[in-house]
N, C-alpha and C positions, 0 to 999 in steps of 0.2 A: 505532468510533470516535469519541474524544470529544470533541476542541478541535483549535483552529488556532494557526500560530505564524506569525509574517512580519515580515521585518526589512529596512527602505529601502523596495525598491521589487521584492518579490517576483516571480518571474516562473520558480519553479519550479512544476510541477506534481507529482502525484500518481497516474503510472502504472501500470494493473495493469490485466492479460491479462483476456480473455474468462472468465466472464460479465461483463454490465454491473453498474454498481453498483448497489447499491441504495436508494431514500429514506434519510434521515436518521433512524435511531429509537435508541433506548436498547437498546444490547446483548441485556438480560433479555428482551426483549420482540422477540424474532427465531424466532419458531420452524421448529423443521426441516420441510422437504416432509412430511418421512413419517409425522410425528407432528400433521399439524395437517390430514390427507387424508382423515380420517372412516374409511379400511379399517381394518379389525382386523385384516386380514391380512398389513399391511407390517411388516417390523421397524424396532425403536428403531434410529436413527441414533445411533454411540457416536462420539466422535475421541477416540483417545489420543495424539496429540503431531503432527507437522512434523519432518519427514525435510529437513532444510536437503542441496539437489545441489549450488548454486555461490551464491557471494559474490565481489561485484567491481561492475566498471562495466556497462552495459547498454546498445547503442541498440534501439529498435523503430522500426513504423511508429504512427503516433498515426492512429486510425481515428475517436474522434468525442471530442468537447469538451463538457462540460456544465461552467455555472457555482458554484462551492459556496462557501458562507462558510465550511466548514472543513479547507480546504484553504490554506494561507498567499498564495497568489497567486492563490487567485477559481478555478481551473481543475480540474478531475476530469476526466482524460484514460480512453481506453480506447483501448490498445495491442495491437500483435499482433507478431510477430517479431522476438522478444525474439533479441538477438545478443550473447553473451557478447564485450566486448571485452579487457580484465582481470581476471584474478583480483584479492584481496584488500579489505583494507579501510582502507587508505591511499591518498586519489586526489587526481590534481589536478581540479578540476572545469574542466569542456569543452560547452560551448553541442552542444547536439544529442546528449548521452553523460546517462544518470541512474546514480545507485547502489540497488544492492537485492539481490535473493535471487530462486533458482528451487529450488522445495520442492513436497514432497506433502503433504498432508495425508494423514494416517495414521489409520486406524480402518474399520469397520464400519457397513456392509455397502460394498464398491469400489464405486464409482458414482454414491455417495448424495449430496446436492449439502448442502453448510452453509454457514451465514453466517459469516466472519470480519471480526474490524474490523482495520486496519490502521492503523499510529497512526507516526507518524512524529516525531520529536521533532529541534528545527534551531534554528539560531543565529536568534534575534526579526531576524523580517519585516515588514511592514502590506499586510494584505488591502486590495485596490485598492479594493473594494466596500463594508465595513465602517470604514477607516480604523482597526481596530485593531492593534495589537501581538501577532504570534502568534509561540511557539515550540514550536508543534504543530495538528500537519494530521492529521485523521483522515477514511476513509470505511468504508462496508461494503459486503461484496462474495460472492455466490455463489461459491464454490469445490466443489470434487468429490474425494470421497475417492477416492484413487491418482494420481490426474493431474498431471501437470507443469504448476505454476501460477510468476507471477513474480509480483512486490510491486518498485515499480521507484519511488523519487524521480528526475524528473528536471528540468535544467536549462537550461530555453526559450532565456533572456536573460540579455543581460550585467546585467541586477539579480539575476537566481538565481542570480551565481556565488560566494554566498555563504559563507567557510569558515568552520570549525569544527567540531563535533561533531553529528552527527546519529546517534540511534538508528531504528532500525525494528522493531516491536512487530508481530506478527500473534497475537491475540485469540482464543480462542473464549470464550463464556461467562464471561466475566472472570476467564478463566487464561490468561498468556502465554506460548503456545506454542514460541512463538519469538521471538529478542533479538537484533540486530545493529548493531554501533557502527562507524562510519565516520567516520576522522579526513577532513574535506576541506580541502586546500588551494589556496591562489588559486592563478592563472594567474602560474608566474614569468616 
């Protein structure tokens, strides 16, 4: 995850399913556990892609919230119990929902943990902590090869209901493995 973007009084958060987000570090400096453990008999982790299972509007339960300078509204949420409410990539923004993907990281060995960057390009918003305008938010997460994962941008407050184009990218070692664009409409 690289930078963040926000406009007006952003109140959207970058939601990710478990596990916990990693501290902000450049992607190239995020070694995989199997490569840093020192054990010689551990297999090398190899990621070949991402299989997108569902795209659309999700609801979820926030389990923790951390402050983040790399997310437009300053909040990086951890969530669970993701429910797909509506499929598709043209959506009306509504409080308590989010746009995103349900997916699996493809590679070997199955069950290995890898670090991915999740980048959301969005309409301009202003980060409340830095007071800087942002149109990109990002975070790093550990994901498990073969497990069902979620990456969701949520609409938490009235100020976060910013219409426009949102693009969610899942990146592994500087390679974009998945990219999904959403057209977010204002409330009619």
